C-alpha positions in Angstrom: 0.0 0.0 0.0 3.0 2.3 0.3 6.6 2.6 -1.0 7.7 1.4 2.5 6.2 -2.1 2.0 5.6 -2.6 -1.7 5.6 -6.4 -1.2 2.4 -6.1 0.9 0.4 -4.5 -2.0 -2.7 -6.5 -3.0 -4.3 -5.5 -6.3 -7.8 -6.8 -5.2 -8.0 -4.2 -2.3 -10.9 -1.8 -2.6 -10.6 1.9 -1.8 -12.4 1.2 1.5 -9.7 -1.3 2.5 -7.0 1.2 1.7 -8.7 4.0 3.6 -9.3 1.8 6.6 -5.6 0.8 6.6 -4.6 4.5 6.5 -7.0 5.4 9.3 -5.6 2.5 11.4 -2.1 3.9 10.8 -3.1 7.5 11.6 -5.0 6.6 14.7 -2.5 4.2 16.1 -0.2 5.1 19.0 2.4 2.6 17.7 5.8 4.1 17.0 6.7 3.5 13.3 8.3 5.3 10.4 6.2 8.3 9.4 4.0 8.2 12.5 3.0 11.3 14.4 3.8 11.5 18.1 1.9 14.6 19.3 -0.6 15.4 22.1 -4.3 15.4 21.2 -4.4 19.2 21.1 -1.7 19.3 18.5 -3.3 16.6 16.4 -6.6 18.5 16.5 -4.8 21.7 15.4 -3.2 19.7 12.5 -6.6 18.2 11.6 -8.2 21.6 11.5 -5.5 23.1 9.4 -5.9 20.1 7.0 -9.6 20.6 6.8 -9.3 24.4 6.3 -6.8 23.7 3.4 -9.0 21.2 1.7 -12.1 23.4 2.0 -10.1 26.4 0.5 -8.3 24.4 -2.1 -11.5 22.7 -3.4 -13.5 25.9 -3.9 -15.6 24.1 -6.5 -17.4 22.4 -3.6 -16.3 18.9 -4.6 -14.6 18.2 -1.2 -17.7 19.3 0.7 -19.9 17.2 -1.5 -17.8 14.1 -1.1 -17.5 14.5 2.7 -20.9 16.2 3.4 -22.0 13.6 6.0 -18.7 13.9 7.9 -18.8 17.7 7.9 -22.3 17.5 9.4 -21.1 15.0 12.0 -18.2 17.2 13.0 -20.6 20.2 13.3 -18.8 22.1 10.5 -21.8 22.2 8.2 -25.6 21.9 8.9 -27.4 18.9 7.7 -30.6 18.8 5.7 -33.7 19.7 7.7 
């Protein structure tokens, strides 16, 4: 799934499997190459900066459309009434 372990790539993986693997890596407290070792407050700050960048970069609204449910769950956008 990455250049670090090309031997572990499986061409039958679906996007969902890849995203779940990335989430598992990002949420893990395990020390590994490329992992982030920061306090929760710093992680939240990085997450907010990432979200802000994506919302700004994708002014067409595509990002918001794709992640609409998540933005509502996070309280960033209001859901349909």
